[in-house]
C-alpha positions as CSV (number, residue, x, y, z in Angstrom):
1,X,0.7,-11.0,-10.4
2,X,2.5,-14.1,-8.2
3,X,4.5,-17.1,-9.5
4,X,1.8,-19.5,-8.9
5,X,-0.9,-18.2,-11.1
6,X,1.7,-17.0,-13.6
7,X,2.1,-18.9,-16.7
8,X,5.4,-20.0,-17.7
9,X,7.2,-17.5,-20.3
10,X,8.1,-20.3,-22.7
11,X,5.3,-22.4,-24.2
12,X,7.0,-25.9,-24.0
13,X,9.0,-28.3,-25.6
14,X,7.1,-28.6,-29.0
15,X,7.4,-24.5,-29.2
16,X,11.1,-22.8,-30.0
17,X,11.1,-20.5,-26.7
18,X,13.7,-18.0,-27.6
19,X,14.0,-16.7,-31.5
20,X,14.9,-13.4,-33.1
21,X,11.5,-11.4,-33.5
22,X,12.9,-8.3,-35.0
23,X,16.0,-6.6,-36.0
24,X,16.6,-2.9,-34.3
25,X,19.0,-0.4,-35.4
26,X,20.7,1.9,-32.8
27,X,20.2,5.3,-34.2
28,X,23.0,8.2,-33.8
29,X,21.9,9.3,-30.2
30,X,21.7,6.1,-29.1
31,X,17.9,5.1,-29.4
32,X,16.3,2.6,-31.6
33,X,12.6,1.7,-31.9
34,X,10.5,-1.6,-30.8
35,X,8.6,-2.3,-34.1
36,X,4.8,-1.7,-33.8
37,X,3.6,-5.4,-34.7
38,X,6.4,-6.0,-31.3
39,X,4.9,-3.8,-29.2
40,X,1.7,-4.7,-29.7
41,X,2.7,-8.6,-29.3
42,X,4.0,-7.4,-25.6
43,X,0.7,-5.1,-24.5
44,X,3.7,-2.2,-25.1
45,X,2.3,1.3,-24.9
46,X,3.1,4.8,-25.3
47,X,4.4,5.4,-21.1
48,X,5.2,2.2,-20.4
49,X,8.1,1.5,-18.6
50,X,10.6,-1.3,-19.4
51,X,13.4,-2.1,-17.3
52,X,16.5,-3.4,-19.3
53,X,18.0,-6.7,-18.1
54,X,22.2,-7.2,-19.3
55,X,23.1,-10.9,-18.9
56,X,26.9,-11.2,-18.7
57,X,29.1,-14.0,-20.4
58,X,33.3,-13.0,-19.7
59,X,32.7,-9.9,-18.3
60,X,30.8,-8.6,-21.8
61,X,26.8,-8.0,-21.9
62,X,26.0,-11.1,-24.1
63,X,21.9,-10.4,-24.0
64,X,19.7,-7.2,-23.0
65,X,16.0,-8.6,-22.4
66,X,13.3,-5.8,-21.8
67,X,11.2,-6.2,-18.8
68,X,8.1,-4.8,-18.1
69,X,8.8,-2.3,-15.1
70,X,5.8,-2.9,-12.9
71,X,6.0,-7.2,-13.4
72,X,9.8,-6.8,-11.5
73,X,8.3,-4.2,-8.9
74,X,5.6,-7.1,-8.4
75,X,8.3,-9.5,-7.7
76,X,9.9,-7.2,-5.7
77,X,7.3,-6.9,-3.0
78,X,6.5,-11.0,-3.4
79,X,10.2,-11.5,-2.9
80,X,10.5,-8.2,0.0
81,X,6.8,-7.9,1.1
82,X,7.0,-10.8,3.9
83,X,10.9,-9.6,5.4
84,X,9.2,-5.7,5.3
85,X,6.6,-7.1,7.2
86,X,8.2,-8.8,9.9
87,X,10.1,-5.4,10.1
88,X,7.6,-3.0,10.7
89,X,5.8,-5.6,13.5
90,X,3.1,-7.0,10.8
91,X,2.2,-3.4,9.1
92,X,1.4,-3.5,6.1
93,X,3.4,-0.2,3.8
């Protein structure tokens, strides 16, 4: 997925970009369950990997976001790929 081909995350000013989709609880072991409807909307299935990204404000994490690990991998390849090609003499790794 390239940035040029991707759709914007937020639909536009006519629809709110961020909203509370669900509330989850953290159990004694620190685990939480994503509700089925949220998993289905996001296309998250068994075995999928999600990266947790924290946004910090005043030294504390104020927001946590879940991002598909494969999306982050694609972003890193896109950002670092040209540099790595230059280091490897034009050979793709």
